[in-house]
C-alpha positions as CSV (number, residue, x, y, z in Angstrom):
1,M,1.6,8.2,44.6
2,P,2.0,7.1,41.1
3,T,3.0,3.4,40.7
4,V,5.8,1.8,38.9
5,E,3.4,0.0,36.8
6,S,1.3,3.0,36.0
7,E,4.1,5.1,34.6
8,T,6.0,2.5,33.1
9,G,3.5,0.0,31.6
10,L,2.7,2.4,28.2
11,L,6.5,2.3,27.3
12,L,6.7,-1.4,28.6
13,D,3.7,-2.4,26.5
14,V,5.6,-0.9,23.7
15,S,8.5,-2.1,23.8
16,V,7.4,-5.9,24.2
17,A,5.2,-5.2,21.2
18,L,7.6,-3.6,19.1
19,A,10.0,-6.2,19.9
20,I,8.3,-9.7,19.4
21,A,6.5,-7.8,15.7
22,F,10.8,-7.3,15.7
23,A,10.9,-11.0,15.6
24,G,7.6,-12.5,14.1
25,G,8.2,-10.0,10.7
26,W,11.4,-11.4,10.7
27,I,10.8,-14.9,10.7
28,A,7.4,-13.9,8.4
29,T,10.0,-12.6,5.8
30,R,12.5,-15.7,5.9
31,L,9.5,-18.0,5.1
32,K,8.8,-15.5,1.8
33,L,5.9,-14.1,3.9
34,S,4.7,-10.5,4.5
35,P,6.1,-9.2,7.5
36,I,2.1,-8.3,8.3
37,V,1.8,-11.7,9.3
38,G,4.4,-11.7,11.7
39,Y,3.1,-8.4,13.2
40,V,-0.5,-9.5,14.1
41,T,0.7,-12.5,15.3
42,A,2.7,-10.4,17.2
43,G,-0.4,-9.8,18.9
44,V,-1.8,-12.5,19.4
45,I,0.6,-13.4,21.9
46,I,0.9,-10.7,23.8
47,S,-3.1,-10.8,23.3
48,P,-5.0,-11.6,26.8
49,F,-6.8,-14.7,25.2
50,T,-3.0,-16.6,25.2
51,P,-0.7,-17.6,28.4
52,G,2.7,-14.9,29.0
53,F,2.5,-11.3,29.1
54,V,-0.1,-10.0,28.6
55,G,-0.7,-6.0,27.0
56,D,-3.0,-3.4,27.6
57,A,-4.9,-3.8,24.6
58,E,-6.5,0.0,25.2
59,R,-3.1,1.8,25.0
60,L,-1.9,0.2,22.2
61,R,-4.9,1.0,20.8
62,L,-4.5,4.6,21.2
63,I,-1.5,4.7,19.8
64,A,-3.0,2.1,17.1
65,D,-5.1,5.3,16.1
66,I,-2.3,7.8,15.8
67,G,-1.1,4.6,13.4
68,I,-3.9,5.0,11.3
69,V,-3.9,8.3,10.8
70,L,-0.3,8.8,10.0
71,L,-0.8,5.6,7.5
72,L,-4.0,7.4,5.6
73,F,-2.2,10.9,5.7
74,G,0.9,9.1,3.8
75,I,-1.3,7.0,1.6
76,G,-3.7,10.9,0.9
77,V,-0.2,12.3,0.1
78,Q,1.1,9.5,-2.1
79,F,-2.7,9.5,-4.3
80,S,-2.8,12.9,-6.0
81,M,-6.5,14.1,-6.4
82,T,-5.5,13.9,-10.1
83,D,-5.2,10.0,-9.9
84,L,-8.4,10.1,-8.0
85,F,-10.4,12.6,-10.9
86,H,-8.7,9.9,-13.6
87,A,-10.3,6.8,-12.0
88,G,-13.3,7.7,-12.9
89,P,-17.0,7.2,-12.6
90,R,-16.7,3.9,-13.5
91,V,-14.2,2.6,-11.2
92,I,-16.3,4.5,-8.5
93,A,-19.8,2.8,-9.9
94,A,-18.2,-0.7,-9.8
95,A,-16.7,0.0,-6.2
96,S,-19.8,0.9,-5.0
97,A,-22.0,-2.1,-6.5
98,Q,-19.4,-4.3,-4.7
99,V,-19.8,-2.4,-1.1
100,I,-24.3,-3.0,-2.0
101,I,-22.7,-7.0,-3.2
102,V,-21.9,-7.7,0.2
103,L,-23.9,-5.7,2.1
104,S,-27.2,-7.3,0.6
105,A,-25.2,-11.1,0.8
106,G,-24.6,-10.5,4.6
107,W,-28.4,-9.2,5.0
108,A,-29.5,-12.5,3.5
109,A,-27.6,-15.1,5.1
110,G,-28.5,-13.0,8.5
111,A,-32.7,-13.9,7.6
112,I,-31.6,-17.2,6.5
113,A,-29.8,-18.1,9.9
114,G,-32.6,-16.6,12.2
115,W,-30.5,-13.1,12.9
116,P,-31.4,-9.9,13.5
117,A,-31.2,-7.4,10.9
118,D,-28.7,-5.0,12.2
119,R,-26.8,-7.7,13.2
120,S,-26.8,-8.8,9.6
121,L,-26.3,-6.1,8.6
122,Y,-23.5,-4.6,10.6
123,I,-21.8,-8.1,9.3
124,G,-22.2,-7.6,5.8
125,A,-20.9,-4.0,6.1
126,A,-18.3,-5.2,8.1
127,A,-17.1,-7.9,5.5
128,A,-17.8,-4.9,2.6
129,I,-15.3,-2.5,3.3
130,T,-11.2,-2.9,2.2
131,S,-8.4,-2.2,4.1
132,S,-6.8,0.8,2.4
133,V,-4.0,0.4,4.8
134,V,-3.6,-2.8,4.9
135,A,-3.9,-3.2,0.7
136,V,-1.2,-0.4,0.5
137,R,1.3,-2.3,2.5
138,L,0.8,-5.3,0.8
139,L,1.6,-3.3,-2.7
140,D,4.1,-1.5,-1.5
141,D,5.9,-4.5,-0.3
142,R,6.2,-5.6,-3.2
143,G,6.9,-2.8,-4.9
144,D,3.2,-2.8,-6.9
145,I,2.6,0.3,-5.2
146,A,3.0,2.8,-8.6
147,S,1.6,-0.7,-10.9
148,N,-1.8,-0.8,-12.7
149,H,-3.2,-2.9,-10.7
150,G,-2.0,-0.5,-7.2
151,R,-3.5,2.2,-8.8
152,L,-6.7,0.8,-9.9
153,A,-6.8,-0.9,-6.3
154,V,-5.9,2.2,-4.1
155,S,-8.8,3.9,-5.9
156,W,-11.1,1.0,-5.5
157,S,-10.6,1.5,-1.5
158,I,-11.0,5.4,-1.2
159,V,-14.2,4.9,-3.0
160,Q,-14.9,2.4,-0.7
161,D,-13.7,4.4,2.4
162,I,-16.1,7.1,1.6
163,W,-18.7,3.9,1.4
164,A,-17.8,2.9,5.2
165,V,-18.2,6.7,6.8
166,V,-21.6,6.2,5.0
167,L,-22.3,3.5,6.7
168,I,-21.3,4.0,9.6
169,V,-23.6,6.4,9.9
170,A,-26.8,5.1,7.8
171,L,-26.3,1.7,10.1
172,G,-26.4,3.5,13.5
173,A,-29.6,5.9,12.0
174,V,-31.1,1.7,11.7
175,A,-30.0,0.0,14.8
176,G,-31.3,3.5,16.6
177,G,-35.1,1.6,16.0
178,D,-36.2,4.9,15.4
179,G,-38.8,6.2,12.5
180,A,-37.9,6.4,9.1
181,G,-38.7,9.9,9.6
182,E,-36.2,10.5,11.6
183,I,-34.0,7.5,10.0
184,S,-33.9,9.9,7.0
185,R,-33.6,13.1,9.2
186,D,-29.9,11.4,10.7
187,A,-28.6,10.7,7.7
188,G,-29.8,13.9,5.8
189,L,-27.9,15.5,8.8
190,A,-25.3,13.6,8.4
191,A,-24.2,14.3,4.0
192,L,-24.5,17.9,5.3
193,K,-21.7,17.6,8.1
194,V,-19.5,15.0,5.0
195,A,-20.3,17.5,2.5
196,A,-19.2,20.7,4.9
197,F,-16.3,19.0,6.2
198,L,-15.6,18.1,2.7
199,A,-15.7,21.7,1.5
200,G,-14.0,23.1,4.6
201,V,-10.7,20.4,3.6
202,F,-10.6,21.6,0.4
203,V,-11.1,25.4,0.1
204,I,-9.1,26.0,3.6
205,G,-6.5,23.0,3.1
206,L,-5.8,24.1,-0.7
207,R,-5.8,28.3,0.3
208,V,-4.4,27.7,3.7
209,M,-1.6,24.9,3.8
210,P,0.4,25.5,0.6
211,F,1.3,28.8,2.2
212,V,1.6,27.6,5.7
213,L,4.2,24.1,4.7
214,G,5.9,26.7,2.7
215,R,6.4,28.9,5.0
216,V,7.8,26.9,8.1
217,A,10.0,24.5,4.7
218,E,12.1,28.4,4.4
219,E,13.4,28.5,8.0
220,R,15.1,25.1,7.0
221,S,14.4,23.5,10.2
222,R,13.3,19.8,9.8
223,E,12.0,19.4,13.1
224,L,9.7,21.9,12.2
225,F,8.5,20.8,9.2
226,F,7.7,17.2,10.7
227,I,5.9,19.6,13.6
228,A,3.8,21.3,11.5
229,I,3.1,17.9,9.4
230,A,1.9,15.8,12.3
231,A,0.1,18.9,13.9
232,L,-2.0,19.2,10.1
233,A,-2.5,15.3,9.9
234,L,-3.9,14.9,13.5
235,S,-5.9,17.9,14.3
236,T,-8.1,17.1,10.5
237,A,-8.5,13.8,11.7
238,L,-9.6,14.6,15.1
239,A,-11.9,17.5,13.2
240,S,-13.2,15.1,11.4
241,E,-14.3,12.8,14.6
242,Y,-15.9,15.7,16.2
243,M,-17.9,16.5,12.9
244,G,-19.0,12.7,13.3
245,L,-17.5,11.7,10.5
246,S,-13.6,8.9,11.6
247,L,-10.3,10.1,11.9
248,A,-8.7,7.5,9.1
249,L,-11.5,10.3,6.7
250,G,-9.6,13.4,8.1
251,A,-6.4,12.1,7.9
252,F,-7.3,10.7,4.1
253,L,-8.8,14.4,3.2
254,A,-5.5,16.2,4.8
255,G,-2.9,13.6,3.0
256,L,-5.4,14.6,-0.2
257,V,-5.0,18.1,0.0
258,V,-1.1,18.0,0.6
259,S,-0.5,15.6,-2.4
260,E,-1.2,18.6,-4.2
261,S,1.6,21.0,-2.8
262,D,5.1,20.7,-4.4
263,L,6.5,19.9,-0.5
264,S,4.5,16.4,-1.2
265,H,7.3,14.3,-1.7
266,R,9.3,15.8,1.2
267,V,6.1,15.6,3.4
268,L,6.5,12.4,2.4
269,G,10.0,11.9,3.5
270,E,9.9,12.8,6.6
271,L,6.7,11.2,7.3
272,L,7.7,7.5,6.0
273,P,10.0,6.8,9.4
274,T,7.5,7.4,11.7
275,R,4.2,6.0,9.7
276,D,6.0,2.8,9.7
277,V,6.6,2.3,13.3
278,F,3.0,3.4,13.9
279,A,2.0,1.0,11.8
280,V,3.5,-2.0,13.4
281,L,1.9,-1.2,16.3
282,F,-2.0,-1.0,14.7
283,F,-1.1,-4.5,12.9
284,V,-0.2,-5.8,16.5
285,S,-3.5,-4.6,17.7
286,V,-5.5,-6.2,15.6
287,G,-3.6,-9.8,16.4
288,M,-5.0,-8.8,20.2
289,F,-8.2,-8.5,19.2
290,I,-8.5,-12.5,18.3
291,D,-9.7,-14.1,20.8
292,P,-9.3,-18.5,20.3
293,T,-11.9,-19.4,22.1
294,V,-14.5,-17.5,19.8
295,I,-13.7,-20.0,16.6
296,A,-15.8,-22.4,18.7
297,D,-18.7,-20.4,19.9
298,E,-19.4,-18.0,17.0
299,W,-18.5,-20.4,14.3
300,A,-21.6,-19.1,12.3
301,I,-20.9,-15.7,11.9
302,I,-16.9,-16.1,11.9
303,I,-17.3,-18.5,8.8
304,V,-20.6,-16.2,7.4
305,S,-17.8,-13.1,7.4
306,L,-15.1,-15.2,5.9
307,A,-17.4,-16.3,3.2
308,L,-18.4,-12.8,2.3
309,I,-15.1,-11.3,2.0
310,V,-12.8,-14.1,0.6
311,A,-15.4,-15.3,-1.6
312,L,-18.3,-13.1,-2.7
313,R,-16.2,-9.7,-2.4
314,L,-12.6,-11.6,-4.1
315,A,-14.9,-12.6,-7.0
316,A,-17.8,-9.9,-7.1
317,S,-14.5,-7.4,-7.8
318,R,-12.3,-9.5,-10.0
319,L,-15.7,-9.8,-12.1
320,L,-16.3,-6.4,-11.9
321,L,-12.4,-4.9,-13.0
322,S,-12.5,-7.1,-15.8
323,R,-14.9,-5.3,-17.4
324,M,-12.6,-2.2,-16.9
325,T,-9.3,-3.4,-17.6
326,R,-6.9,-6.7,-18.6
327,P,-7.8,-9.7,-17.0
328,H,-4.6,-10.2,-15.0
329,T,-4.2,-6.7,-14.3
330,A,-8.6,-7.7,-12.8
331,T,-6.7,-10.4,-10.7
332,L,-3.8,-8.8,-9.5
333,A,-6.0,-5.8,-8.3
334,A,-8.8,-7.8,-7.0
335,V,-7.3,-10.3,-4.7
336,A,-5.3,-6.3,-3.5
337,L,-8.6,-5.7,-2.2
338,L,-9.0,-8.2,0.1
339,P,-8.1,-7.4,3.2
340,A,-11.0,-6.0,5.2
341,G,-9.5,-3.8,8.1
342,E,-9.5,-0.5,10.1
343,F,-13.0,0.4,8.7
344,S,-14.2,-3.3,9.6
345,F,-12.8,-2.8,12.8
346,V,-14.7,1.1,13.1
347,L,-17.6,-0.4,11.6
348,A,-18.4,-3.2,14.2
349,R,-17.3,-1.1,17.5
350,A,-20.1,1.1,16.3
351,G,-22.3,-2.1,15.9
352,L,-21.3,-2.8,19.4
353,D,-22.1,0.5,21.1
354,E,-25.2,1.0,19.7
355,G,-26.6,-2.4,20.7
356,A,-27.1,-4.5,17.7
357,L,-23.5,-6.7,18.4
358,S,-23.0,-8.4,21.3
359,E,-19.2,-8.9,22.9
360,P,-18.7,-12.1,21.0
361,A,-20.2,-11.1,17.9
362,F,-17.6,-8.2,17.6
363,A,-14.9,-10.8,18.2
364,A,-15.8,-12.6,15.9
365,I,-15.7,-10.5,13.7
366,V,-12.6,-9.0,14.7
367,T,-11.5,-12.4,14.0
368,A,-12.5,-13.2,10.4
369,T,-11.2,-9.7,9.3
370,A,-7.8,-10.4,11.3
371,I,-8.0,-13.6,9.6
372,S,-8.3,-12.0,5.8
373,I,-5.2,-9.5,6.5
374,V,-3.0,-12.6,7.2
375,L,-4.3,-15.2,4.5
376,S,-4.1,-11.3,1.7
377,P,0.1,-11.8,1.4
378,P,0.1,-15.9,0.7
379,A,-3.0,-14.7,-1.9
380,M,-0.9,-12.1,-3.9
381,T,1.7,-14.9,-4.2
382,A,-0.8,-17.2,-5.5
383,A,-2.3,-14.6,-7.5
384,Y,1.3,-13.9,-9.4
385,G,2.1,-17.9,-10.0
386,W,-1.6,-18.5,-11.4
387,I,-1.0,-16.0,-14.0
388,A,2.9,-17.0,-14.4
389,R,1.8,-20.5,-15.5
390,E,-1.7,-19.1,-17.3
391,T,0.8,-17.0,-19.4
392,R,3.1,-20.0,-19.8
393,A,0.3,-22.6,-21.0
394,R,-1.2,-19.8,-23.3
395,Q,2.2,-19.2,-24.8
396,A,2.8,-22.8,-25.2
397,P,1.3,-23.1,-28.9
398,S,2.7,-20.4,-30.4
399,L,6.5,-21.5,-29.4
400,E,5.7,-24.9,-30.9
401,A,4.1,-23.2,-34.5
402,G,7.8,-21.5,-33.8
403,D,6.8,-17.9,-32.3
404,A,9.6,-17.9,-29.7
405,G,8.7,-14.1,-29.0
406,P,11.8,-12.1,-29.2
407,S,14.5,-13.3,-31.0
408,R,17.8,-14.3,-29.0
409,L,19.1,-11.0,-29.1
410,G,22.8,-12.5,-28.1
411,Y,24.5,-9.7,-26.3
412,H,21.7,-7.5,-26.3
413,A,20.8,-5.1,-22.9
414,V,17.4,-4.8,-20.5
415,I,16.1,-1.5,-19.2
416,C,13.4,-2.0,-16.5
417,G,11.5,1.3,-15.8
418,Y,10.6,3.3,-19.4
419,G,10.6,7.1,-16.9
420,A,13.0,9.8,-17.6
421,V,15.6,7.4,-16.7
422,G,15.3,4.8,-18.6
423,R,14.0,6.9,-21.5
424,I,17.7,8.8,-21.7
425,V,19.7,5.2,-21.1
426,A,17.7,3.7,-23.7
427,S,18.0,6.1,-26.1
428,L,22.3,6.6,-25.7
429,L,22.2,2.3,-26.4
430,S,19.4,1.6,-29.3
431,P,21.7,3.3,-32.1
432,R,24.7,0.7,-31.0
433,F,23.1,-2.2,-29.4
434,E,19.8,-4.1,-29.3
435,T,17.2,-2.7,-26.5
436,I,14.7,-4.5,-24.4
437,V,12.5,-3.1,-22.3
438,A,10.3,-4.2,-19.0
439,E,7.9,-1.5,-18.5
440,D,4.9,-1.9,-15.9
441,D,2.9,1.6,-16.7
442,A,0.5,0.9,-19.7
443,R,1.2,4.6,-21.2
444,A,5.0,4.4,-20.6
445,A,4.9,0.5,-22.6
446,R,3.1,1.9,-25.0
447,D,5.9,5.3,-25.1
448,A,8.6,2.8,-25.9
449,R,6.6,0.8,-28.6
450,N,6.3,4.2,-30.0
451,D,10.4,4.3,-30.0
452,G,10.7,1.6,-31.4
453,F,11.4,-0.9,-28.9
454,F,10.1,-4.2,-27.8
455,V,8.7,-3.9,-24.8
456,V,7.6,-6.8,-21.8
457,E,4.9,-5.8,-20.6
458,G,3.8,-6.2,-17.0
459,N,5.9,-6.6,-13.6
460,P,9.4,-6.7,-13.8
461,A,9.8,-8.7,-11.3
462,N,6.8,-11.2,-12.5
463,A,8.8,-14.8,-13.4
464,V,7.1,-14.7,-16.9
465,A,8.4,-10.7,-17.2
466,I,11.9,-12.0,-16.1
467,E,11.3,-15.3,-19.1
468,R,10.5,-13.6,-21.9
469,M,13.9,-10.4,-21.0
470,R,15.6,-13.5,-22.5
471,L,18.2,-12.5,-19.1
472,D,20.5,-15.7,-19.6
473,D,22.2,-14.3,-22.8
474,A,22.1,-10.5,-22.0
475,R,25.3,-8.9,-21.2
476,V,23.3,-6.5,-18.9
477,L,20.6,-5.3,-16.8
478,I,19.9,-1.7,-16.3
479,L,17.4,-1.8,-13.5
480,A,15.9,2.2,-14.3
481,L,12.8,1.7,-11.2
482,P,11.9,4.2,-9.1
483,D,11.0,1.9,-6.0
484,A,14.6,0.6,-4.0
485,F,12.8,-2.6,-3.1
486,A,11.5,-3.5,-6.8
487,T,14.5,-2.7,-7.7
488,R,16.1,-5.4,-5.2
489,L,13.0,-7.7,-6.0
490,V,14.3,-7.6,-9.9
491,A,17.2,-7.9,-8.8
492,E,17.4,-10.9,-6.8
493,R,15.1,-12.7,-9.9
494,A,17.8,-11.8,-12.4
495,R,20.7,-13.8,-10.5
496,E,18.8,-16.4,-9.7
497,V,18.3,-16.9,-14.1
498,N,21.2,-15.9,-15.0
499,P,24.6,-15.5,-12.2
500,H,27.0,-13.5,-14.0
501,L,24.8,-11.0,-14.9
502,D,25.9,-7.3,-14.8
503,V,23.0,-5.7,-13.2
504,V,23.1,-2.0,-12.7
505,G,20.9,0.3,-10.9
506,I,19.6,3.7,-8.9
507,A,20.7,4.3,-5.4
508,A,18.8,7.4,-3.7
509,S,21.8,6.9,-1.2
510,A,25.2,5.0,-0.2
511,S,23.8,3.4,2.0
512,E,20.9,1.9,-0.3
513,A,23.8,1.4,-2.5
514,E,25.3,-1.3,-0.2
515,R,21.7,-2.9,0.5
516,L,21.8,-3.0,-3.6
517,A,24.9,-4.6,-3.2
518,S,23.7,-7.1,-1.1
519,V,21.6,-9.0,-3.5
520,G,23.8,-8.6,-6.4
521,V,23.6,-5.4,-7.9
522,G,27.5,-5.2,-9.9
523,D,27.2,-0.9,-9.7
524,A,24.9,1.9,-8.0
525,A,24.6,4.9,-9.0
526,V,24.3,7.3,-6.4
527,A,22.1,10.2,-6.9
528,E,23.4,12.2,-4.2
529,R,26.9,10.8,-5.0
530,E,26.5,11.3,-8.9
531,V,25.2,15.1,-8.1
532,A,28.4,16.0,-6.0
533,L,30.5,14.7,-8.5
534,E,28.7,16.8,-11.8
535,L,28.3,20.1,-9.2
536,A,32.4,19.4,-8.7
537,R,33.3,18.9,-12.0
538,H,31.5,22.0,-13.2
539,A,33.1,24.4,-10.4
540,L,36.4,23.1,-11.2
541,H,36.1,23.9,-15.3
542,R,35.3,27.3,-13.7
543,F,38.5,27.6,-11.9
544,G,40.3,26.6,-15.4
545,V,41.7,23.5,-14.1
546,P,41.7,21.3,-17.9
547,S,39.2,18.4,-18.6
548,Q,42.1,15.9,-18.3
549,Q,42.9,16.7,-15.3
550,V,39.1,17.7,-13.7
551,A,38.3,13.9,-15.7
552,R,41.1,12.1,-12.8
553,I,39.8,14.3,-10.2
554,I,36.4,13.5,-10.1
555,Q,37.4,9.6,-11.5
556,T,39.2,9.6,-8.0
557,A,36.9,11.3,-5.7
558,R,34.6,8.7,-7.4
559,A,36.8,5.7,-5.8
560,R,37.1,6.8,-3.3
561,L,33.7,7.0,-2.3
562,R,33.0,3.8,-3.2
């Protein structure tokens, strides 16, 4: 007869994990840190290495596996194959070079310390791979996922995800201690498996899945559509694992296939709420592997791993990235690539299973990896601060010489975002008023310059960009940004500069408009409401209602719906 504990154990673990994660995330947010820090700390609190409630790490790890699948599936949906091809051979070569540099350094450090070669290689491999999950979450928290450095970092991490699969297979052959011929045979077989799986996913996926999802969407059932998405992500990930690859790679490839479908945005919208819950449990499970006693017993492995991740990998990424983009973009992308994560855990687990790593060595690698995750949010904040100070210092001589950047335009308009909405607004304002455009995307910024605008290029929430917008004497700030988080962040920082500034923005829903109002956005154009009013206006005209009466009806409805 099953016990109460066995029946409710999983529910209890998940409930306590989410409750403590909520508290940790809330405190971290209040301290201006990423909530990831709070989630990892929650894992430490309920781990078997600290007093108090102890969660079942194995049960939560299984749920965390689902979280990894959904997270990387979502990454694939957001990052299309076109974007990956645009990354080009330079990103592929540079990301590969960084993996080889760190892997070689790990082997060399192990040789100096007198460790076995296979242990040293696993330590180097675990340190060499960036966490796509954490990097994307870090960029998304700041609204930088669509920025130049954000896309560059995601491209880089995707290349390294593929490298992780190669390393799992190659190091497994090395750790097996077989002869060179057998190692080559195993590596060749693994390469064939990867090629066959990639071919199957893309050939079947691109031909079958858009059709299937389209037919399911025609049923107009959110439940069926979500079930189809979950089945696609989980089954592809499971097929990848059966092929000897990884759950994460299969999930990412499934998302990449879906990204080419016209339904990709709907897929992402249905996935996000569930994905975020499982993502929290993933970070909690990371914290549960941190054993404070290991720091004293295996300090050498922790120090070497952190040196490889925080010092060498960061420096190598920054150097390689600086050869293909602007210095500030290279710095931000390199810092976004700082955290190790899910593939580091997979590689360390593989080393443990192969006998190359002892349990204390495995725990030390996991501890170093978790520390890198905790360090990532403050490192990104520090990078933004350094760039702001460096930019101001570089601009100081020109300001002393009388070059104050754009002239003080008096009551001018500032438009953040030169996408479809920003372009229309700018075209209507510019013939009548002075207009400044703030844009992070290099192509859109170039288009704005070609259209005759003064452009502040860079993240609109950056302190330097805020300063260059001259918000202290602007009449209106128009936030035409596609990302809700970025919109709120810019509004908050703009209010700090000019509390009396009129700020308007875009909201996807009435609830989002309320959140924007709480940070000082005086008026938000709610997309769903404005579409409804425009449809009603058109219908009233078709019924012959006079234009003035239609205007009054729409105006009254707009006031009532606010």
